[in-house]
C-alpha positions, -999 to +999 in steps of 0.1 A: -119-087-181-112-124-187-138-135-162-167-116-178-190-130-205-216-109-224-245-131-236-257-127-272-293-128-261-313-123-229-348-133-217-376-110-206-374-124-171-338-113-169-347-078-180-374-077-153-349-087-126-327-057-136-356-032-134-358-030-172-324-016-175-309-015-211-273-011-200-252-040-215-230-041-184-260-052-163-262-085-181-226-095-180-221-129-165-192-144-145-172-172-161-160-200-139-152-230-160-146-252-130-179-265-117-164-275-083-175-243-066-190-235-032-210-205-020-191-183+003-220-186+028-214-224+030-177-218+039-187-198+070-198-209+104-234-220+103-243-205+137-223-173+134-212-166+098-201-130+104-202-100+127-216-067+115-196-036+124-210-005+142-209+031+130-209+056+159-210+086+135-183+113+129-196+134+158-177+109+180-144+111+163-116+127+183-080+139+177-066+116+203-082+086+221-074+052+235-100+036+212-101+035+175-126+029+146-115+010+115-133+025+084-138+009+050-109+029+034-085+009+056-092-020+033-072-015+001-069-036-031-031-035-032-025-048+003-035-078+024-032-058+056-051-029+071-040+005+058-037+029+087-032+063+070-055+089+056-081+088+083-088+052+075-084+044+113-096+072+135-097+078+173-132+077+188-148+086+221-145+055+244-182+060+253-193+046+220-167+019+217-179-016+210-155-044+219-156-068+190-125-086+204-107-081+172-077-104+169-050-115+145-061-134+113-096-119+115-109-113+079-127-080+074-148-074+043-162-041+031-198-043+021-207-007+015-183+019+001-151+003-012-173-027-019-156-061-019-123-050-005-109-073+022-080-073+046-066-096+072-057-084+107-021-088+117-005-086+151-021-089+186-027-053+197-063-048+185-083-050+217-091-013+216-102-013+179-137-016+165-149-017+129-175+004+111-209-005+100-197-008+064-175-038+074-182-074+084-159-098+101-161-133+086-160-165+106-147-192+082-154-229+089-128-239+063-092-229+058-093-191+062-062-184+041-076-204+011-108-185+013-090-152+018-068-158-013-099-160-035-116-130-018-084-110-028-087-124-064-103-103-092-129-130-096-146-121-063-152-085-074-163-095-108-190-116-092-201-087-070-203-064-100-223-088-121-248-093-092-255-057-084-268-027-103-242-001-113-237+024-085-255+003-059-239-012-028-239-046-014-260-034+015-287-023-009-284-056-027-290-075+006-257-094+014-252-108-021-215-112-012-225-144+006-236-158-028-202-154-044-186-186-055-153-199-043-137-225-067-119-256-054-093-278-071-108-304-094-083-332-091-076-363-069-050-345-046-072-315-041-063-313-004-027-309-013-035-280-037-057-263-010-028-265+014-005-251-013-027-221-019-031-216+018+007-217+023+012-192-006-013-168+009+002-172+044+037-164+030+024-134+011+008-120+043+040-127+062+061-108+036+038-077+039+041-079+077+079-081+074+079-050+051+058-031+075+081-040+104+112-031+085+097+003+078+089+008+115+125-002+123+139+025+100+118+051+117+128+038+152+165+037+144+165+072+130+146+085+161+169+067+185+201+081+169+187+116+170+174+115+206+205+098+221+231+120+204+220+155+214+243+183+225+219+193+253+209+228+239+175+237+252+147+247+229+127+279+232+101+291+207+098+326+193+075+341+168+091+348+134+108+382+130+108+404+098+143+391+091+130+354+093+103+362+068+127+381+046+151+351+045+124+327+033+102+353+014+073+331+024+041+334+044+023+304+030+043+279+050+046+260+082+082+269+087+073+291+116+052+265+133+064+257+168+064+219+161+086+224+130+109+247+149+112+221+177+120+194+151+146+216+134+162+223+167+164+185+174+183+180+141+205+211+145+214+199+180+226+165+168+262+160+180+276+160+145+254+189+133+229+191+104+230+196+066+206+198+037+202+180+003+222+204-018+251+203+007+249+165+004+255+168-034+219+158-042+204+175-073+168+173-086+148+175-118+111+174-124+096+144-143+082+150-178+048+166-183+027+138-198-002+160-209-016+154-244-009+191-252+028+186-244+038+151-256+007+141-277-015+111-273-002+083-250-014+047-244-013+031-210-012-006-200-009-026-168+013-051-186+048-045-201+050-039-238+080-037-261+096-003-263+071+012-239+082+031-208+076+017-173+058+046-156+063+052-119+039+078-106+039+090-070+003+078-065+016+042-070+044+045-044+037+032-010+048+047+023+073+018+025+091+027-007+076+000-029+052+001-058+015-007-052+008-009-089+029-012-121+020+005-153+035+012-187+032+041-211+035+041-249+045+074-266+063+083-297+084+110-281+117+104-263+109+111-227+133+119-198+141+086-181+151+076-146+183+056-140+198+033-113+205+052-080+178+078-089+152+085-062+116+094-072+099+117-048+063+126-048+058+164-046+021+169-050-011+162-031-014+134-005+015+114-021+038+143-012+069+128+004+065+092-008+097+080-024+113+050-040+149+042-051+156+028-086+179+001-073+183-019-105+183-007-141+150-006-160+154-005-197+130+025-202+115+041-171+100+075-165+078+094-140+054+123-144+055+159-135+041+152-100+074+132-094+107+148-088+139+128-094+167+132-069+201+121-080+239+125-073+267+118-097+291+108-069+269+092-042+270+055-035+237+035-036+235+032+002+238+071+005+207+075-018+188+048+000+196+066+033+182+098+018+149+079+010+148+065+045+151+099+061+125+114+037+102+087+049+110+098+085+103+134+076+070+125+060+059+103+090+065+133+114+047+159+092+079+178+083+072+177+046+037+190+050+050+219+070+076+228+043+050+223+015+023+248+005-013+248-006-045+229+003-058+195-006-025+179+001-005+208-012+027+207-031+064+210-024+086+226-051+122+216-054+132+251-044+120+243-009+140+211-005+168+227+014+144+236+042+143+199+050+169+194+078+191+163+076+214+152+105+251+144+098+248+108+108+281+088+106+284+067+075+282+035+095+248+045+109+236+055+074+246+021+061+229+004+090+197+022+083+200+017+045+203-021+050+168-021+064+156-010+030+181-029+008+199-060+019+206-090-002+207-123+017+209-159+005+178-181+011+178-206+039+199-237+033+170-260+042+152-275+012+119-257+005+090-281+008+052-279+010+054-287+047+079-260+057+069-234+031+057-207+055+084-213+081+111-213+053+100-179+040+097-165+075+133-174+082+144-157+050+122-126+057+143-119+089+174-112+068+160-093+038+155-055+032+123-039+021+133-040-015+141-077-015+110-085+005+089-067-021+106-085-049+099-119-034+064-108-026+058-101-063+071-136-072+047-153-047+018-132-061+026-144-096+027-180-085-005-177-066-024-161-095-011-189-118-024-216-094-057-198-089-062-195-127-058-232-131-082-238-103-108-215-118-104-231-152-106-266-137-072-277-150-046-297-130-023-279-106+012-293-102+024-286-066 
């Protein structure tokens, strides 16, 4: 990593402070060329620098409650916001609830497991949420978005790693995260640069919030159309018959579950009826098996390289239909590629049901065996995008888990796809829903300046689809990292 330095020699006192460890990684040092740095503790309120969370214990966890606990896994590297899935936020007994008065723009830092991850709270409905003992809430005395931008930067974690023993936590190392350094611009107009970094970070957070809201709008629009256009047929549940089991030839399934039956009845009772993927002309193929025994040795990179494949694995697909991480694969063999209008669907484990549409052509792009490619020779782009949106709806409501089989997340073979019920929405409604995912829109006519930076982007956000928001988000991240690199190296930043 570029911010690490391995010294050529060390002193006896240094060895003593590391408990006489001979591991080279213990003596790596953090490189910050810029000497204009401030301890994180000095950027926090002197009287009340941070709040410690409270851990009630798993015995107080419930299936449903009006109060919730934010756990450390809600803080993820790839997102600025709290991640709500995978038991990262759990309902708890109101008897043990501690009111931290959590509010928008609060910065939460993980100091135990998931060490060094940070997230910023968005929205206003957090009064019934508390955070665990592995999390602290910071009280900045300086621009919180400038501080937050460097807490999300790799330099912060590099400092934590260099301060602590391998495998230890920040708790064991006594709050060493307070001693991490935050670099500041080393130039006459430093205030202007600080404002620019802060504005970039605010715009990035706003883009993530907009993506989240657009995803929620997709789910709400689908639900509204289903519920308001019913034929009125009542639902009654019955246990499966021998004939039902004979038709599916399956016992390892949730197809006979009352909730699944109720959902299928909802779709089948839609005023225009229901269909399935094969009747919609959607075909499927599994991604290539990337095992060494199959394709030989491969190389992997987090940066693009000439003639390498961009690799899209389901584990890197977010619930919003975006990529949380990009990677590339180098292999001598000619691998099966994905093309524009192809949809990559995760079919294994906890990524089952996550999907993304290849909207624009990528010169060489592939997936792995855990990803299934859905495609249609005759479908328009908006039709494929609607399929992705409805798959997201199915995943959100647990339908894909019921159709899938196996434990530890399970899997869903392509032969089960036609058990997923799709309503025959009118084309106009499908296009309306698809536009929430993909919608090109020109930027605001106002000139973009340092003063209106955040408002300008917020105005544009309101007209863009998830795909376009994610594309602009990536551009802002690239600009921010470039500016931060200059600050860390002590070079001049041109705003």
